[in-house]
Backbone as JSON, one array per atom type, in Angstrom:
{
  "sequence": "MKYPWLDEYAMNKPGVTKNTENWNWIRYMIGEKMFLAVCLDDDDRPYYITLKLEPLEGEFLRQQYEDIIPGFYMNKRHWNSINPDGAVPNELLKELVDKSYHLILASFSKKKQQEILNG",
  "N": [[1.33, -1.02, -0.2], [0.24, 2.17, -0.18], [0.03, 3.86, 0.76], [1.52, 4.31, 3.81], [1.25, 5.71, 5.93], [-1.1, 5.56, 6.84], [-2.76, 4.22, 8.82], [-1.69, 4.85, 11.41], [-2.25, 7.62, 11.22], [-5.03, 7.7, 11.6], [-5.6, 6.34, 13.95], [-4.9, 8.51, 15.13], [-6.41, 10.14, 16.01], [-8.86, 12.15, 17.55], [-10.76, 9.91, 19.57], [-11.57, 7.5, 17.72], [-11.39, 3.79, 17.4], [-10.23, 0.82, 16.36], [-10.57, -1.97, 14.32], [-11.71, -5.42, 13.0], [-13.67, -6.91, 13.1], [-15.47, -7.5, 10.39], [-16.36, -9.13, 7.32], [-13.55, -9.79, 6.76], [-12.43, -6.1, 7.39], [-10.9, -4.04, 7.94], [-11.54, -1.55, 10.1], [-12.51, 1.58, 11.38], [-13.18, 3.9, 13.27], [-15.51, 5.92, 14.65], [-17.24, 5.18, 18.26], [-19.34, 3.36, 17.13], [-19.36, 3.93, 14.57], [-18.25, 3.9, 11.27], [-15.69, 6.17, 10.42], [-14.07, 5.16, 8.33], [-12.28, 2.94, 5.78], [-9.92, -0.3, 5.75], [-10.29, -1.92, 2.75], [-9.44, -5.26, 2.65], [-8.09, -7.8, 1.26], [-8.08, -11.52, 0.81], [-5.86, -12.41, 0.63], [-5.1, -10.92, 2.25], [-4.25, -7.62, 1.97], [-4.83, -4.48, 1.05], [-6.86, -3.79, -0.37], [-8.97, -1.17, -1.47], [-9.54, 1.42, 0.85], [-12.08, 3.1, 1.75], [-13.93, 5.77, 2.34], [-16.12, 8.15, 3.95], [-18.23, 11.36, 2.28], [-19.28, 14.32, 1.11], [-21.52, 14.15, -0.86], [-21.56, 15.75, -2.97], [-18.99, 16.71, -3.72], [-18.17, 13.78, -3.79], [-18.51, 13.05, -5.98], [-17.47, 15.09, -7.42], [-14.78, 13.99, -7.49], [-14.13, 12.16, -7.09], [-14.49, 12.43, -11.2], [-12.37, 13.52, -11.33], [-10.29, 12.49, -10.32], [-8.91, 8.19, -11.68], [-8.6, 7.16, -8.97], [-10.73, 6.73, -7.9], [-13.22, 5.28, -6.64], [-17.25, 4.61, -7.05], [-18.06, 4.18, -4.01], [-17.06, 1.26, -2.46], [-19.17, -1.8, -1.69], [-20.66, -0.08, -0.04], [-23.01, 3.42, -0.09], [-23.51, 4.3, -2.58], [-23.97, 6.84, -3.54], [-22.54, 8.08, -0.28], [-20.58, 7.62, -0.58], [-16.93, 7.08, -0.59], [-14.27, 4.64, -2.72], [-11.59, 4.73, -2.72], [-8.13, 3.34, -4.14], [-5.61, 1.45, -2.5], [-2.85, 1.77, -3.84], [-2.87, 3.7, -5.91], [-2.5, 7.13, -7.39], [-3.18, 8.63, -5.63], [-3.41, 12.41, -4.27], [-0.43, 12.02, -1.19], [-1.07, 14.57, 0.72], [-4.37, 15.26, -0.37], [-5.72, 12.18, -0.02], [-5.34, 12.26, 3.77], [-6.87, 14.61, 3.84], [-9.02, 13.85, 2.66], [-9.54, 11.99, 4.63], [-9.99, 13.62, 6.62], [-12.26, 15.13, 6.86], [-14.42, 12.85, 5.9], [-13.5, 12.44, 8.36], [-15.17, 14.16, 10.03], [-17.34, 14.15, 8.8], [-18.62, 11.41, 10.0], [-18.64, 12.77, 13.04], [-19.86, 15.03, 13.74], [-22.54, 13.99, 13.15], [-23.16, 12.74, 15.55], [-24.13, 13.52, 18.7], [-24.46, 16.65, 19.81], [-22.57, 17.16, 23.06], [-22.02, 14.5, 22.65], [-19.8, 14.95, 20.87], [-18.32, 16.37, 22.02], [-18.16, 14.42, 24.16], [-15.86, 12.83, 23.52], [-14.2, 14.53, 21.49], [-12.58, 15.21, 23.65], [-10.94, 12.63, 25.25]],
  "CA": [[-0.6, 0.19, -0.45], [1.16, 2.95, -0.73], [0.03, 5.22, 1.8], [2.14, 3.65, 5.44], [0.86, 6.88, 7.28], [-2.88, 6.3, 7.19], [-3.71, 4.19, 10.06], [-0.87, 6.09, 12.62], [-3.11, 9.14, 11.04], [-6.52, 7.56, 11.83], [-5.66, 6.71, 15.17], [-4.47, 9.64, 15.95], [-7.78, 11.3, 15.41], [-9.92, 11.88, 18.52], [-12.28, 9.11, 20.05], [-11.06, 6.69, 17.48], [-10.52, 2.92, 17.55], [-10.2, -0.16, 15.45], [-11.46, -3.22, 14.68], [-11.54, -6.05, 11.82], [-14.89, -7.8, 12.94], [-16.18, -8.11, 9.8], [-15.65, -9.09, 6.01], [-11.96, -8.61, 6.63], [-11.58, -4.82, 6.77], [-9.95, -3.02, 8.77], [-12.18, -0.64, 10.23], [-11.85, 2.53, 12.22], [-14.69, 3.77, 14.31], [-15.93, 6.99, 16.01], [-18.37, 5.31, 18.97], [-20.29, 3.0, 16.31], [-19.85, 4.54, 13.93], [-16.57, 4.15, 10.95], [-16.02, 6.98, 9.09], [-13.07, 4.91, 7.3], [-12.31, 0.92, 6.06], [-9.22, -0.56, 4.41], [-10.7, -3.41, 2.34], [-8.42, -6.61, 2.84], [-8.4, -9.28, 0.05], [-7.97, -13.18, 0.7], [-4.21, -12.71, 1.34], [-4.72, -9.64, 3.97], [-3.28, -6.85, 1.82], [-5.27, -4.02, 0.76], [-7.82, -3.88, -2.27], [-9.51, -0.47, -1.65], [-9.66, 2.77, 1.46], [-13.3, 3.33, 1.87], [-14.8, 6.64, 3.36], [-17.4, 7.88, 3.8], [-17.93, 12.13, 1.27], [-19.97, 14.75, 1.48], [-22.06, 13.74, -1.68], [-21.26, 16.49, -4.78], [-17.89, 16.46, -3.49], [-17.07, 12.95, -3.66], [-18.55, 12.82, -7.18], [-16.32, 15.59, -8.49], [-13.83, 13.85, -7.27], [-14.79, 10.47, -8.73], [-14.24, 12.7, -12.35], [-10.7, 14.22, -11.26], [-8.92, 10.47, -10.57], [-10.1, 7.41, -11.92], [-8.67, 5.68, -8.84], [-10.89, 6.99, -6.67], [-14.76, 4.91, -7.58], [-18.48, 5.18, -5.83], [-18.54, 2.85, -2.9], [-16.96, -0.55, -2.61], [-20.03, -2.55, -1.49], [-21.7, 1.09, 0.38], [-24.32, 3.27, -0.6], [-23.16, 4.82, -4.16], [-23.49, 8.18, -3.12], [-22.18, 9.23, 0.19], [-19.4, 6.86, 0.21], [-15.68, 6.11, -2.1], [-13.06, 4.09, -2.53], [-9.47, 4.59, -3.54], [-7.11, 2.7, -4.54], [-4.16, 1.7, -1.89], [-1.67, 2.04, -4.76], [-3.78, 4.72, -7.91], [-2.29, 8.55, -7.76], [-4.49, 10.09, -5.35], [-2.04, 13.02, -3.45], [-0.86, 11.77, -0.11], [-1.87, 15.83, 1.22], [-5.31, 14.53, -0.39], [-5.91, 11.87, 0.9], [-5.21, 12.97, 5.08], [-8.03, 15.67, 4.6], [-10.63, 13.08, 2.05], [-9.25, 10.98, 5.94], [-10.43, 14.3, 8.0], [-13.43, 15.84, 6.03], [-15.25, 11.98, 7.01], [-14.37, 12.14, 10.44], [-15.36, 15.16, 10.53], [-18.53, 14.05, 9.51], [-18.96, 11.12, 11.25], [-18.05, 13.15, 14.77], [-20.7, 15.28, 13.37], [-23.78, 13.05, 13.29], [-22.79, 12.45, 17.07], [-24.72, 15.07, 20.18], [-23.16, 18.34, 20.08], [-22.23, 16.36, 24.21], [-21.19, 13.53, 22.69], [-18.7, 15.24, 20.37], [-17.57, 16.84, 23.32], [-16.22, 13.7, 24.94], [-14.95, 11.87, 22.35], [-13.55, 14.99, 21.65], [-11.67, 15.17, 25.5], [-11.67, 12.1, 25.22]],
  "C": [[0.38, 0.87, 0.25], [1.08, 4.53, -0.05], [0.74, 4.84, 4.18], [1.62, 4.03, 6.4], [-0.13, 6.9, 8.3], [-3.07, 5.3, 8.26], [-2.78, 4.28, 11.14], [-2.54, 6.85, 12.26], [-4.79, 9.34, 11.46], [-6.69, 7.23, 12.4], [-5.28, 7.64, 15.96], [-5.3, 10.51, 16.62], [-8.45, 10.93, 17.43], [-10.89, 10.98, 19.05], [-12.03, 7.9, 19.14], [-11.02, 4.93, 17.48], [-10.51, 1.95, 16.13], [-10.37, -1.3, 15.02], [-11.24, -4.12, 13.59], [-12.91, -7.27, 12.27], [-15.54, -8.46, 11.36], [-15.62, -7.58, 8.19], [-14.1, -8.8, 6.06], [-11.09, -7.2, 6.45], [-11.4, -5.15, 8.16], [-11.11, -1.36, 9.21], [-12.01, 0.52, 11.68], [-12.96, 3.34, 12.46], [-14.39, 5.23, 15.5], [-17.57, 6.1, 17.1], [-18.62, 4.14, 18.17], [-19.6, 2.78, 15.08], [-18.45, 4.73, 13.11], [-16.79, 5.12, 10.04], [-14.65, 6.7, 7.81], [-12.45, 3.54, 7.4], [-10.98, 1.02, 5.54], [-10.64, -1.32, 4.27], [-9.4, -4.34, 1.79], [-9.16, -7.67, 1.27], [-7.99, -10.72, 1.29], [-6.62, -13.27, 1.94], [-3.33, -11.21, 2.24], [-3.73, -8.6, 3.58], [-4.64, -6.0, 0.6], [-5.98, -3.89, -0.34], [-8.58, -2.26, -2.26], [-9.22, 0.51, 0.24], [-11.09, 3.13, 0.78], [-13.98, 4.63, 2.61], [-15.38, 7.83, 3.1], [-16.97, 10.38, 2.93], [-19.38, 12.47, 1.49], [-20.68, 14.5, -0.56], [-21.31, 14.86, -3.73], [-19.64, 16.51, -4.59], [-16.92, 15.18, -3.64], [-17.55, 12.55, -5.58], [-18.33, 14.32, -8.64], [-15.1, 14.72, -8.62], [-13.63, 12.06, -7.84], [-14.49, 10.82, -9.87], [-12.95, 13.25, -12.43], [-9.85, 12.85, -11.02], [-9.86, 9.71, -10.15], [-9.17, 6.47, -10.58], [-9.59, 6.44, -7.3], [-13.15, 6.73, -7.14], [-15.99, 5.09, -6.41], [-18.13, 3.98, -4.52], [-17.89, 1.52, -2.76], [-18.24, -1.63, -1.28], [-20.66, -0.6, 0.26], [-22.53, 1.6, -0.14], [-23.38, 4.08, -1.03], [-23.01, 6.24, -3.6], [-22.84, 9.19, -1.93], [-20.71, 8.12, 0.74], [-17.89, 6.58, -1.08], [-15.59, 5.54, -1.08], [-12.16, 4.51, -3.13], [-8.87, 3.9, -3.6], [-5.71, 2.89, -3.84], [-2.72, 2.23, -3.33], [-1.39, 3.05, -6.07], [-2.73, 5.7, -6.91], [-3.03, 8.61, -6.79], [-2.52, 11.16, -4.43], [-1.75, 12.37, -1.29], [-1.61, 12.65, 1.36], [-4.12, 14.98, 0.39], [-6.19, 13.98, 0.32], [-6.38, 11.84, 2.97], [-6.56, 14.12, 4.34], [-9.38, 15.23, 4.08], [-10.78, 12.43, 3.84], [-10.73, 11.45, 7.38], [-11.91, 14.81, 7.74], [-14.44, 13.82, 6.7], [-14.91, 11.72, 8.64], [-15.13, 12.49, 11.6], [-17.08, 15.06, 10.25], [-19.57, 13.36, 10.23], [-19.69, 12.13, 12.78], [-19.48, 13.71, 14.02], [-22.49, 15.08, 13.66], [-24.22, 12.85, 15.02], [-24.05, 14.33, 18.1], [-24.01, 15.97, 20.44], [-22.51, 17.26, 22.05], [-21.75, 14.92, 24.09], [-20.11, 14.12, 22.1], [-17.7, 15.17, 21.32], [-16.62, 16.22, 23.8], [-16.01, 12.98, 24.05], [-13.59, 13.02, 21.94], [-12.16, 15.65, 23.04], [-11.6, 14.17, 26.09], [-11.61, 11.62, 26.27]]
}
């Protein structure tokens, strides 16, 4: 995978946990809600990085980068999958992880958001 920093980057966000309970995916969670997944093949090699974006932004990015496609096994309007060996720049992927994290964080009540952010 071209993005060896991804795990550490995601895990350094407040309130993030990870699990591998379903589908041979590494799921990065805030509470019970996923904001990022690394989908693994049968040999445990990443084949997609999946994250949530605002629908219009996801659509725009899919037109700009052939390595960004509608979410694999996810709602194609809200989720996007990225080739882990593709040409998406590191800084853009970091920005997309941040956006996905904040979209999921915003789905919690203000009180819960504060609890998550303050540890």
